[in-house]
NUSERO-54270 format. One line per field, with one value per residue (C-alpha): residue number from 1; z, x, y. Coordinates in Angstrom, 3 decimals. Layout:
% residues N
k <- (NUM; ...) .
z <- (Z; ...) .
x <- (X; ...) .
y <- (Y; ...) .
END
This chain:
% residues 572
k <- (1; 2; 3; 4; 5; 6; 7; 8; 9; 10; 11; 12; 13; 14; 15; 16; 17; 18; 19; 20; 21; 22; 23; 24; 25; 26; 27; 28; 29; 30; 31; 32; 33; 34; 35; 36; 37; 38; 39; 40; 41; 42; 43; 44; 45; 46; 47; 48; 49; 50; 51; 52; 53; 54; 55; 56; 57; 58; 59; 60; 61; 62; 63; 64; 65; 66; 67; 68; 69; 70; 71; 72; 73; 74; 75; 76; 77; 78; 79; 80; 81; 82; 83; 84; 85; 86; 87; 88; 89; 90; 91; 92; 93; 94; 95; 96; 97; 98; 99; 100; 101; 102; 103; 104; 105; 106; 107; 108; 109; 110; 111; 112; 113; 114; 115; 116; 117; 118; 119; 120; 121; 122; 123; 124; 125; 126; 127; 128; 129; 130; 131; 132; 133; 134; 135; 136; 137; 138; 139; 140; 141; 142; 143; 144; 145; 146; 147; 148; 149; 150; 151; 152; 153; 154; 155; 156; 157; 158; 159; 160; 161; 162; 163; 164; 165; 166; 167; 168; 169; 170; 171; 172; 173; 174; 175; 176; 177; 178; 179; 180; 181; 182; 183; 184; 185; 186; 187; 188; 189; 190; 191; 192; 193; 194; 195; 196; 197; 198; 199; 200; 201; 202; 203; 204; 205; 206; 207; 208; 209; 210; 211; 212; 213; 214; 215; 216; 217; 218; 219; 220; 221; 222; 223; 224; 225; 226; 227; 228; 229; 230; 231; 232; 233; 234; 235; 236; 237; 238; 239; 240; 241; 242; 243; 244; 245; 246; 247; 248; 249; 250; 251; 252; 253; 254; 255; 256; 257; 258; 259; 260; 261; 262; 263; 264; 265; 266; 267; 268; 269; 270; 271; 272; 273; 274; 275; 276; 277; 278; 279; 280; 281; 282; 283; 284; 285; 286; 287; 288; 289; 290; 291; 292; 293; 294; 295; 296; 297; 298; 299; 300; 301; 302; 303; 304; 305; 306; 307; 308; 309; 310; 311; 312; 313; 314; 315; 316; 317; 318; 319; 320; 321; 322; 323; 324; 325; 326; 327; 328; 329; 330; 331; 332; 333; 334; 335; 336; 337; 338; 339; 340; 341; 342; 343; 344; 345; 346; 347; 348; 349; 350; 351; 352; 353; 354; 355; 356; 357; 358; 359; 360; 361; 362; 363; 364; 365; 366; 367; 368; 369; 370; 371; 372; 373; 374; 375; 376; 377; 378; 379; 380; 381; 382; 383; 384; 385; 386; 387; 388; 389; 390; 391; 392; 393; 394; 395; 396; 397; 398; 399; 400; 401; 402; 403; 404; 405; 406; 407; 408; 409; 410; 411; 412; 413; 414; 415; 416; 417; 418; 419; 420; 421; 422; 423; 424; 425; 426; 427; 428; 429; 430; 431; 432; 433; 434; 435; 436; 437; 438; 439; 440; 441; 442; 443; 444; 445; 446; 447; 448; 449; 450; 451; 452; 453; 454; 455; 456; 457; 458; 459; 460; 461; 462; 463; 464; 465; 466; 467; 468; 469; 470; 471; 472; 473; 474; 475; 476; 477; 478; 479; 480; 481; 482; 483; 484; 485; 486; 487; 488; 489; 490; 491; 492; 493; 494; 495; 496; 497; 498; 499; 500; 501; 502; 503; 504; 505; 506; 507; 508; 509; 510; 511; 512; 513; 514; 515; 516; 517; 518; 519; 520; 521; 522; 523; 524; 525; 526; 527; 528; 529; 530; 531; 532; 533; 534; 535; 536; 537; 538; 539; 540; 541; 542; 543; 544; 545; 546; 547; 548; 549; 550; 551; 552; 553; 554; 555; 556; 557; 558; 559; 560; 561; 562; 563; 564; 565; 566; 567; 568; 569; 570; 571; 572) .
z <- (110.406; 114.088; 115.845; 118.944; 121.858; 119.883; 119.387; 116.041; 114.513; 113.688; 114.628; 117.057; 115.667; 114.151; 113.666; 110.837; 109.637; 107.001; 104.353; 102.156; 99.222; 101.733; 103.909; 100.949; 100.051; 103.640; 104.002; 100.847; 102.357; 105.633; 103.677; 101.687; 104.842; 106.850; 103.996; 104.171; 107.984; 107.864; 105.167; 107.577; 110.437; 112.333; 115.028; 115.895; 119.347; 120.788; 123.832; 125.579; 123.912; 127.150; 129.430; 133.043; 132.803; 134.336; 131.612; 128.924; 130.972; 129.995; 126.875; 124.171; 124.897; 123.813; 122.209; 125.711; 125.613; 122.874; 125.035; 125.859; 129.680; 130.714; 133.402; 136.905; 137.785; 141.233; 140.138; 138.227; 136.274; 132.543; 129.167; 125.648; 123.875; 121.787; 119.823; 119.724; 120.670; 124.361; 125.014; 123.193; 125.467; 128.519; 127.151; 126.549; 130.076; 131.820; 130.164; 130.298; 126.567; 125.394; 121.646; 119.408; 115.893; 116.468; 114.383; 115.638; 113.626; 115.809; 116.551; 118.431; 119.724; 119.723; 120.594; 117.489; 115.211; 112.705; 108.984; 108.114; 104.326; 104.584; 106.994; 110.001; 112.601; 116.287; 116.011; 113.472; 112.653; 112.966; 111.485; 113.502; 113.034; 115.770; 116.397; 120.050; 121.322; 121.678; 118.125; 116.326; 115.341; 112.498; 111.233; 112.467; 111.528; 107.844; 107.812; 109.006; 106.072; 103.731; 105.116; 104.478; 100.908; 100.266; 101.653; 99.370; 96.408; 96.966; 97.097; 93.668; 94.938; 93.262; 92.710; 94.490; 98.082; 100.095; 103.181; 105.266; 107.763; 110.479; 113.719; 117.127; 118.185; 115.032; 115.853; 119.492; 118.349; 115.989; 118.852; 121.261; 118.789; 117.916; 121.632; 122.507; 126.302; 127.524; 128.892; 125.624; 123.321; 123.216; 122.768; 120.018; 118.362; 118.352; 116.510; 113.943; 113.240; 111.772; 108.836; 106.583; 107.326; 107.467; 106.228; 108.260; 109.070; 110.958; 112.673; 113.718; 115.062; 117.210; 118.580; 119.491; 120.487; 121.897; 123.195; 124.257; 122.192; 121.335; 117.771; 116.963; 118.084; 115.923; 112.938; 113.484; 113.679; 110.424; 108.488; 109.127; 109.600; 106.150; 104.387; 102.943; 100.727; 100.942; 101.722; 100.371; 103.241; 105.671; 104.189; 104.483; 108.157; 108.710; 107.047; 109.571; 112.398; 115.153; 114.393; 113.801; 117.343; 119.041; 120.714; 119.954; 116.317; 116.059; 117.228; 114.970; 111.860; 112.415; 112.674; 109.499; 107.585; 108.595; 107.737; 104.074; 103.708; 104.845; 102.738; 99.675; 100.413; 100.670; 97.411; 99.468; 98.962; 96.070; 98.133; 101.164; 101.958; 104.713; 106.024; 108.908; 109.456; 110.640; 114.409; 115.462; 118.528; 120.820; 123.728; 123.588; 120.353; 120.915; 117.560; 113.875; 113.020; 109.918; 108.233; 104.924; 102.758; 99.319; 96.887; 98.478; 101.949; 101.578; 102.139; 98.994; 99.497; 102.074; 104.853; 103.828; 100.193; 97.462; 96.688; 100.306; 100.692; 97.566; 98.805; 102.221; 100.782; 99.178; 102.421; 105.141; 108.280; 111.689; 114.069; 116.948; 117.645; 115.702; 117.907; 118.333; 117.419; 113.983; 111.035; 108.880; 105.869; 103.512; 105.028; 102.005; 104.275; 105.753; 104.073; 104.766; 106.642; 106.864; 105.961; 108.046; 110.845; 113.535; 114.765; 117.533; 121.089; 123.290; 126.784; 126.676; 127.970; 130.830; 132.007; 132.914; 133.914; 136.072; 134.828; 131.789; 128.636; 125.704; 122.621; 120.078; 116.614; 114.687; 112.064; 112.186; 109.070; 109.162; 107.324; 107.263; 105.608; 103.046; 102.509; 101.791; 99.147; 97.584; 97.532; 95.866; 93.229; 92.399; 92.261; 89.607; 87.447; 85.820; 86.268; 89.316; 92.100; 95.272; 95.217; 97.921; 98.377; 96.896; 95.219; 91.866; 90.408; 90.558; 89.824; 88.146; 86.072; 83.382; 81.443; 79.418; 80.217; 83.191; 84.465; 88.078; 89.083; 89.220; 92.697; 93.648; 90.502; 91.408; 94.913; 93.466; 91.281; 94.058; 96.219; 93.416; 93.285; 97.072; 97.380; 94.948; 96.992; 94.482; 95.959; 94.724; 95.435; 94.210; 94.874; 97.747; 95.546; 94.327; 91.243; 90.705; 89.442; 86.449; 87.432; 84.339; 80.879; 78.975; 76.869; 76.742; 73.824; 75.806; 74.311; 75.407; 72.671; 72.110; 68.754; 68.839; 72.331; 74.251; 74.958; 78.575; 80.421; 82.590; 85.974; 89.617; 89.458; 86.871; 88.857; 91.972; 90.263; 88.627; 91.831; 93.580; 90.798; 90.421; 87.438; 86.238; 86.012; 85.605; 83.797; 83.994; 81.161; 80.988; 77.653; 78.442; 81.808; 80.088; 78.006; 81.074; 80.332; 81.707; 80.310; 81.767; 81.096; 81.963; 83.128; 81.831; 78.371; 75.691; 72.814; 69.984; 72.256; 71.046; 74.446; 75.169; 75.348; 77.281; 76.401; 77.043; 79.532; 80.582; 84.288; 85.129; 83.601; 85.148; 88.044; 85.947; 83.438; 86.195; 87.846; 84.538; 83.821; 87.388; 87.115; 83.862; 85.554; 88.420; 86.043; 84.259; 87.553; 88.655; 85.269; 85.760; 89.305; 88.218; 85.324; 87.082; 90.538; 92.972; 91.534; 93.655; 92.571; 91.107; 89.579; 90.661; 89.592; 85.888; 85.272; 83.988; 85.085; 82.233; 83.190; 81.570; 77.938; 77.199; 79.927; 78.755; 75.135; 76.097; 77.904; 75.057; 72.576; 74.620; 73.092; 76.412; 77.887; 74.846; 73.811; 75.766; 76.988; 74.253; 76.314; 76.589; 73.952; 73.405; 71.142; 72.748; 74.490; 73.399; 75.903; 77.342) .
x <- (89.019; 89.100; 85.853; 84.874; 87.105; 90.221; 90.795; 91.505; 89.084; 91.307; 91.910; 94.838; 98.240; 98.486; 94.741; 92.404; 88.748; 87.704; 85.337; 83.011; 85.327; 88.203; 85.779; 84.579; 88.165; 89.040; 85.970; 86.911; 90.380; 88.670; 86.269; 89.117; 91.143; 88.117; 87.107; 90.554; 90.435; 87.111; 88.311; 90.950; 88.514; 88.952; 86.507; 86.239; 86.562; 86.688; 88.563; 88.523; 90.271; 92.210; 93.856; 95.277; 98.671; 100.337; 99.000; 100.862; 103.982; 107.250; 105.970; 107.305; 110.909; 112.106; 108.744; 107.105; 107.682; 105.042; 102.171; 99.441; 98.892; 95.512; 95.266; 94.644; 90.907; 91.247; 90.837; 92.715; 95.864; 95.034; 96.691; 95.381; 96.197; 99.466; 98.462; 96.018; 98.384; 98.932; 95.156; 94.561; 97.062; 95.284; 92.026; 93.263; 94.799; 91.740; 89.221; 91.597; 91.338; 93.452; 92.936; 91.590; 91.946; 91.009; 90.801; 90.331; 89.989; 90.219; 92.017; 95.288; 97.192; 100.937; 102.626; 104.857; 105.957; 103.101; 103.215; 99.569; 99.783; 101.988; 99.788; 102.007; 99.455; 98.952; 95.425; 95.227; 93.564; 95.049; 93.727; 95.083; 94.904; 96.380; 96.491; 96.745; 97.282; 99.825; 100.400; 103.144; 106.097; 105.668; 102.266; 100.382; 103.307; 103.238; 99.474; 99.980; 102.313; 99.725; 97.131; 99.494; 99.985; 96.258; 95.466; 97.937; 97.041; 93.418; 94.398; 95.977; 99.628; 100.861; 104.618; 104.729; 105.325; 107.882; 107.319; 110.483; 110.980; 113.535; 113.756; 114.413; 116.576; 118.697; 119.318; 120.040; 122.475; 124.298; 124.688; 125.913; 128.523; 129.704; 130.147; 127.250; 126.825; 123.503; 122.162; 122.637; 121.011; 117.572; 118.939; 121.369; 118.402; 116.543; 119.395; 119.636; 115.903; 116.687; 118.638; 115.698; 115.627; 119.363; 122.714; 124.912; 127.330; 124.677; 123.424; 126.949; 127.441; 124.406; 125.574; 129.081; 128.595; 125.133; 124.726; 128.382; 129.101; 132.671; 133.481; 134.913; 131.784; 129.718; 131.878; 131.226; 127.501; 127.607; 128.930; 125.652; 122.789; 123.124; 122.382; 119.067; 117.825; 115.771; 116.699; 120.199; 120.890; 119.782; 122.247; 125.032; 124.309; 124.350; 127.819; 129.321; 130.822; 130.563; 126.946; 125.980; 127.361; 125.226; 122.129; 119.864; 120.933; 120.216; 116.630; 116.046; 117.466; 115.404; 112.285; 113.137; 113.825; 110.420; 108.794; 110.248; 109.002; 105.508; 105.363; 106.097; 102.940; 100.885; 102.481; 103.395; 107.092; 107.363; 107.173; 109.164; 112.566; 114.770; 116.177; 118.744; 118.220; 114.681; 114.601; 111.166; 111.976; 109.029; 110.164; 107.529; 108.606; 110.193; 110.421; 109.471; 109.042; 107.471; 107.309; 105.735; 107.109; 106.405; 108.023; 105.652; 107.049; 110.520; 111.662; 111.711; 115.426; 118.052; 118.859; 121.577; 121.247; 121.292; 117.619; 116.720; 118.650; 117.234; 113.644; 114.593; 115.654; 112.348; 110.738; 112.107; 113.029; 111.993; 114.780; 115.398; 114.693; 111.745; 108.852; 107.709; 104.260; 105.382; 103.493; 106.366; 104.224; 106.589; 109.789; 111.527; 113.449; 110.272; 108.524; 105.190; 106.983; 105.982; 102.335; 102.027; 104.136; 104.002; 105.458; 105.541; 105.130; 104.980; 105.499; 103.187; 100.034; 101.961; 103.004; 99.285; 98.099; 100.970; 100.134; 101.268; 102.168; 99.739; 101.917; 100.766; 101.608; 100.078; 100.124; 98.876; 97.950; 98.405; 95.280; 96.130; 99.435; 97.842; 95.212; 97.948; 99.576; 96.250; 95.016; 98.284; 97.885; 94.429; 95.550; 98.077; 95.571; 93.237; 89.552; 89.978; 89.471; 87.921; 84.135; 82.108; 79.667; 78.895; 75.661; 75.220; 72.129; 70.741; 67.084; 65.958; 63.148; 62.707; 59.744; 58.431; 55.933; 53.719; 56.251; 55.417; 58.771; 57.413; 58.674; 56.313; 57.481; 61.072; 60.428; 58.794; 61.802; 64.219; 62.189; 62.301; 66.098; 66.493; 64.443; 66.699; 69.793; 70.951; 72.341; 70.211; 69.426; 67.080; 67.064; 64.845; 63.034; 59.409; 60.343; 64.143; 65.274; 67.588; 71.118; 71.501; 69.947; 72.582; 71.179; 72.964; 73.086; 71.163; 67.815; 64.956; 64.416; 60.646; 59.503; 59.226; 60.457; 61.876; 65.550; 66.992; 68.513; 71.587; 69.846; 70.726; 70.069; 72.802; 75.232; 74.532; 75.188; 78.418; 79.746; 79.293; 80.778; 77.511; 77.992; 74.409; 71.309; 67.777; 65.865; 62.038; 60.223; 56.459; 56.015; 58.433; 56.804; 53.376; 54.862; 56.229; 59.809; 62.739; 66.056; 69.189; 72.243; 75.853; 77.483; 80.759; 80.833; 82.753; 80.909; 80.366; 79.918; 76.974; 75.313; 76.169; 72.484; 71.447; 68.969; 65.325; 64.411; 61.046; 60.445; 59.958; 63.379; 65.216; 66.735; 68.189; 69.607; 71.271; 72.659; 74.181; 75.786; 77.094; 78.670; 80.356; 81.793; 83.084; 84.884; 86.448; 87.605; 89.159; 91.015; 92.254; 93.483; 95.119; 96.809; 97.984; 98.917; 100.327; 101.409; 102.408; 102.321; 105.792; 105.570; 107.598; 110.855; 110.778; 107.185; 105.748; 102.426; 99.991; 97.673; 95.586; 94.521; 96.973; 95.468; 91.941; 92.889; 94.404; 91.211; 88.954; 91.232; 90.599; 87.620; 86.906; 86.384; 84.946; 82.392; 79.420; 79.377; 78.670; 75.959; 73.885; 71.417; 72.084; 69.080; 66.044; 63.951; 60.378; 57.633; 56.033) .
y <- (144.409; 143.147; 142.689; 144.601; 143.794; 143.852; 140.149; 138.599; 136.049; 133.025; 129.368; 128.577; 127.933; 124.457; 124.092; 124.781; 124.860; 122.360; 123.571; 121.554; 120.461; 119.605; 117.700; 115.566; 114.703; 113.862; 111.742; 109.830; 109.158; 108.006; 105.744; 104.166; 103.424; 102.249; 99.746; 98.114; 97.987; 96.213; 93.789; 92.602; 91.978; 95.234; 96.354; 99.948; 101.537; 104.998; 106.476; 109.864; 112.739; 113.282; 110.871; 110.936; 112.583; 109.546; 107.278; 109.242; 110.160; 108.324; 106.673; 108.965; 109.546; 112.997; 113.759; 113.853; 117.548; 117.840; 116.586; 119.211; 119.246; 120.573; 123.140; 121.810; 122.423; 121.007; 117.413; 114.820; 115.889; 115.192; 115.591; 115.559; 112.266; 112.458; 109.286; 106.499; 103.819; 104.494; 104.929; 101.661; 99.918; 101.317; 100.148; 96.595; 96.417; 97.952; 95.634; 92.543; 91.930; 89.032; 89.294; 91.983; 93.562; 97.089; 100.245; 103.775; 107.078; 110.138; 113.425; 113.644; 116.634; 117.569; 120.851; 120.637; 123.386; 123.750; 123.771; 123.667; 123.475; 120.434; 118.582; 119.220; 120.171; 120.403; 118.959; 116.171; 112.936; 109.484; 106.205; 103.305; 99.544; 97.336; 93.598; 92.590; 89.043; 86.250; 84.794; 83.065; 85.382; 87.886; 86.775; 89.846; 92.025; 90.839; 91.492; 95.115; 95.659; 94.143; 96.516; 99.456; 98.338; 97.958; 101.375; 103.213; 101.127; 101.998; 105.686; 105.391; 105.650; 102.535; 102.802; 106.213; 105.148; 103.239; 101.177; 101.537; 98.729; 97.990; 96.084; 97.586; 94.648; 95.001; 98.717; 97.778; 95.083; 97.510; 100.075; 97.378; 96.054; 99.631; 100.445; 102.769; 102.791; 101.183; 104.463; 106.208; 103.690; 105.421; 108.911; 107.764; 106.001; 109.221; 111.003; 108.208; 108.568; 112.082; 110.690; 111.142; 114.822; 115.762; 114.376; 112.015; 114.742; 116.691; 113.494; 112.602; 116.144; 115.684; 112.467; 113.685; 117.300; 117.232; 113.717; 113.065; 109.999; 109.065; 110.080; 106.675; 104.941; 107.415; 106.571; 102.811; 103.448; 105.468; 102.458; 100.589; 103.017; 104.519; 101.225; 100.138; 97.403; 94.127; 90.560; 91.326; 93.751; 91.063; 88.676; 91.353; 91.779; 87.981; 87.814; 90.201; 88.017; 90.618; 91.414; 87.825; 86.892; 89.551; 88.047; 91.089; 90.973; 87.191; 87.726; 90.722; 89.105; 85.968; 88.119; 89.981; 86.819; 85.441; 88.682; 88.789; 85.122; 85.974; 89.230; 87.107; 85.001; 88.150; 89.573; 92.586; 93.027; 95.548; 98.641; 97.455; 98.737; 97.413; 100.706; 100.656; 104.442; 103.955; 104.153; 105.643; 107.616; 106.430; 104.410; 101.713; 99.925; 96.503; 94.834; 95.539; 99.305; 100.802; 104.155; 105.078; 107.901; 109.247; 111.659; 114.229; 113.476; 114.744; 118.335; 120.473; 121.202; 119.983; 122.389; 124.688; 123.905; 126.554; 125.976; 126.381; 129.486; 131.078; 130.475; 131.705; 135.089; 135.650; 136.609; 139.002; 137.175; 138.395; 139.137; 136.961; 133.301; 131.754; 131.172; 127.493; 128.836; 129.972; 128.394; 126.945; 126.140; 127.995; 126.623; 124.930; 122.597; 121.103; 118.290; 116.621; 113.829; 110.256; 109.526; 106.365; 104.719; 102.098; 98.945; 96.264; 97.207; 94.122; 95.659; 98.655; 96.885; 95.317; 98.832; 99.353; 95.987; 94.788; 91.262; 89.184; 91.115; 91.366; 91.673; 94.261; 95.538; 98.342; 101.056; 104.676; 106.661; 110.453; 111.571; 115.278; 114.573; 112.201; 114.932; 117.573; 115.280; 114.406; 117.998; 119.048; 116.353; 117.529; 121.046; 120.020; 118.299; 120.760; 120.142; 117.728; 120.169; 118.625; 118.904; 120.723; 117.765; 114.347; 115.351; 113.347; 115.055; 118.561; 118.829; 122.018; 123.407; 126.083; 127.502; 130.306; 133.012; 132.147; 129.598; 128.734; 127.093; 123.531; 123.190; 120.296; 118.390; 119.051; 117.704; 114.548; 113.921; 114.384; 112.033; 109.414; 109.732; 109.716; 106.559; 104.832; 105.849; 108.516; 111.743; 114.626; 118.339; 121.064; 124.810; 126.028; 128.527; 128.279; 130.202; 130.351; 133.757; 134.195; 135.076; 137.177; 137.629; 135.823; 133.063; 129.699; 127.288; 124.541; 123.409; 121.308; 118.692; 118.914; 120.317; 124.088; 124.369; 127.389; 127.988; 127.567; 130.583; 130.410; 130.437; 130.230; 126.419; 125.925; 128.073; 126.138; 122.801; 124.035; 125.610; 122.273; 120.144; 118.164; 115.748; 115.531; 117.783; 116.642; 119.458; 119.645; 121.433; 121.969; 120.241; 117.422; 116.777; 116.540; 113.782; 111.948; 112.886; 114.937; 115.987; 114.276; 116.411; 115.718; 118.901; 120.219; 118.503; 120.313; 122.121; 119.644; 116.737; 114.532; 114.897; 118.507; 119.425; 116.259; 113.493; 112.935; 110.110; 108.807; 109.429; 105.716; 105.009; 107.947; 106.043; 103.289; 105.780; 107.860; 104.743; 103.577; 106.931; 107.296; 103.785; 104.809; 107.937; 105.921; 103.572; 106.452; 107.936; 104.571; 104.412; 108.059; 107.330; 104.097; 105.788; 108.986; 107.679; 110.183; 113.616; 116.607; 120.268; 120.403; 116.974; 113.984; 112.500; 111.473; 112.564; 115.867; 117.220; 118.071; 120.844; 123.594; 123.484; 120.654; 118.490; 119.135; 118.479; 115.117; 114.149; 115.168; 113.258; 110.086; 108.221; 106.619; 110.119; 111.953; 109.375; 108.238; 104.547; 102.135; 100.370; 103.631; 104.765; 108.485; 109.085; 110.748; 108.098; 107.665; 108.303; 105.055) .
END
């Protein structure tokens, strides 16, 4: 139902609201990336969300049409930032910085065709790490790739991602040797960059029929730009006499040789692919370029394929040309795209300063795309939904006739946990009401005690995915004890009903159990890696009852930690 005034309550195309559980997952991704950035000496900065229009103009090639220009308010002409790289170059030039390792996590804006569920947004976060300064060749470039590998390993994507690399001078050399006119090199480079989204025949058609390139020249380009490999590909390029004689190729191949040597020192070669189709359409790149893809990055089906056609028929098409504002989340030909990208841009700072150049190299992580893949993985794994918050303990109380809610005791226990750095909550009710009259099989352990009822407090803890509950009972509290219960344990588990813990020892007991859960989570992430909703090549996704049965069959999951005493603890 539309509100008064007739407008529809919604977010603009290509944007979204973020609720609690999605915010928690996104913050976890931020924290993972930020930790790696700091490990490598990064310092954080911030820049305005909009820049002078002239700062952004002419830096993005064909993508310049995606820049959001702000309406003229009678002052300076401004545009929303398209990325974090050009503002960083302006920052370095304006402040006359000679060397810096900088990271920046912030929103950027692009007037692109949105596909919100796949992380293709008009407003989205980027996490950038850049190294600025005059250093010996390829040392900073190699560290950038090491940072990329550390981020995705920390996210649990081991073996599920590829760092595609190429060199702008190698591409330029190939184009020169093949006969591409100088004034067409950038636009032909932009066409080559689409090889990860469409077959060579389509790319060639664009080169010849849309960009006016001679067909024979396009065929020569096709011999090279469809190749990928590692050091072996570099050796193949060096063996071609025409390429080896080109000055641009010589410089590019020397850099790539050095890069592979340095990556071996960093033990960072296993995910790296030397891919001659990688072009990166932005005009400011001058050397090494990177792009990170996963199985979840690619389109679900190639354009024009039977699978794509079948899915396309499932929904009626609107007549006429598709609007650039259409949300293409269900388009089967559209993938998430690259999840990180970057490269070397040695001339960008000089465009602003007019003085000597400050060489730069960097990487940008697309958090919204990473989020889309992570959320899909969690949805495919039963029982691993993103949580609404990071609360570790929910403090609650129950009693029999005359029960007063024990609100002050709950507050004291929460304060004890907060003071120890444990994330805890309690319900803001003096006397929590029962949600219903159904009895649960949970018991307080004191002799002759009452039975707990399923109350609003339990529901609040369950809804938020809180792993532990501290339960206060009148008799237990009189003995200086509380019950510590792990939520979600299966019937028959030895700790299904929880254990009694003395109040002075509560913090240490909670800490030990939280640490055990963290270790189990790390083991799970390490074992499962990246999984998307439909599974990945060569791997089935276990969900539902089968997944739960597998988890319960694992002694490391089903049994409590050996170091913990699961018997009721004696009062001090």
